[in-house]
C-alpha positions as CSV (number, residue, x, y, z in Angstrom):
1,M,56.3,145.3,94.2
2,K,58.8,147.1,92.4
3,L,57.8,148.1,88.8
4,D,60.1,151.3,88.1
5,H,61.0,149.9,84.8
6,I,57.3,150.0,83.3
7,T,56.4,153.4,82.1
8,F,53.2,154.8,80.7
9,D,53.1,157.7,78.1
10,P,50.1,158.5,75.8
11,Q,52.8,159.6,73.3
12,I,54.6,156.2,73.4
13,M,52.6,153.3,71.9
14,G,49.2,154.8,72.7
15,G,49.9,154.9,76.5
16,K,50.3,151.1,76.6
17,P,52.4,149.6,79.2
18,C,56.2,150.0,77.8
19,V,59.5,149.4,79.3
20,R,61.7,152.1,80.2
21,G,59.8,154.7,77.9
22,M,60.9,152.7,74.7
23,R,58.8,151.3,72.3
24,I,58.7,147.7,73.7
25,T,55.4,147.0,75.6
26,V,54.9,144.9,78.3
27,G,52.5,142.6,76.0
28,T,55.4,141.9,73.3
29,I,57.5,140.4,76.0
30,V,54.8,138.7,77.5
31,G,54.0,137.2,74.0
32,L,57.9,136.2,73.2
33,V,57.7,134.4,76.6
34,A,54.6,132.6,76.0
35,S,55.8,131.8,72.6
36,G,58.5,129.7,74.3
37,K,61.3,132.2,73.9
38,S,64.0,132.3,76.8
39,F,65.0,135.3,78.6
40,E,68.6,135.0,76.9
41,E,66.6,135.1,73.3
42,I,64.7,138.1,74.1
43,L,67.8,139.8,74.9
44,E,69.6,139.1,71.8
45,Y,66.5,140.1,69.9
46,Y,66.2,143.5,71.7
47,P,70.0,144.0,73.0
48,Y,69.0,147.2,74.9
49,L,66.6,145.5,77.3
50,E,68.1,144.5,80.7
51,M,67.0,141.0,82.3
52,E,65.2,142.9,85.0
53,D,62.9,144.6,82.2
54,I,61.6,141.2,81.4
55,R,61.0,140.2,85.1
56,Q,59.1,143.3,85.8
57,A,57.3,143.4,82.5
58,L,55.9,139.7,83.5
59,A,55.4,140.9,87.2
60,Y,53.3,143.8,85.6
61,A,51.2,141.4,83.5
62,A,50.4,138.9,86.3
63,W,49.4,141.9,88.6
64,R,47.1,143.1,85.9
65,S,45.7,139.6,85.3
66,E,44.6,139.3,89.0
67,E,43.1,143.1,89.1
68,I,39.1,143.1,89.5
69,E,37.4,146.2,87.5
70,V,34.4,147.2,89.5
71,P,31.7,149.4,87.7
72,F,31.1,152.5,89.0
73,V,27.7,153.6,89.6
74,A,26.8,157.3,90.0
75,A,25.0,158.1,93.1
């Protein structure tokens, strides 16, 4: 899975996953899609985004939702 549009920087949005280092988080995009906004509407709201940004944000969110966290037990 290619997710080269998703970046992490502690100096940007507190290290949350963002699109191409901008101040637009994966969560923002997922929230817009969940509220019924089309990709075209999102691109109108954020003209500096690309269609691939939205696709990768959704792919990243889907991947993270399937991830399982296993507690670390020290020996």
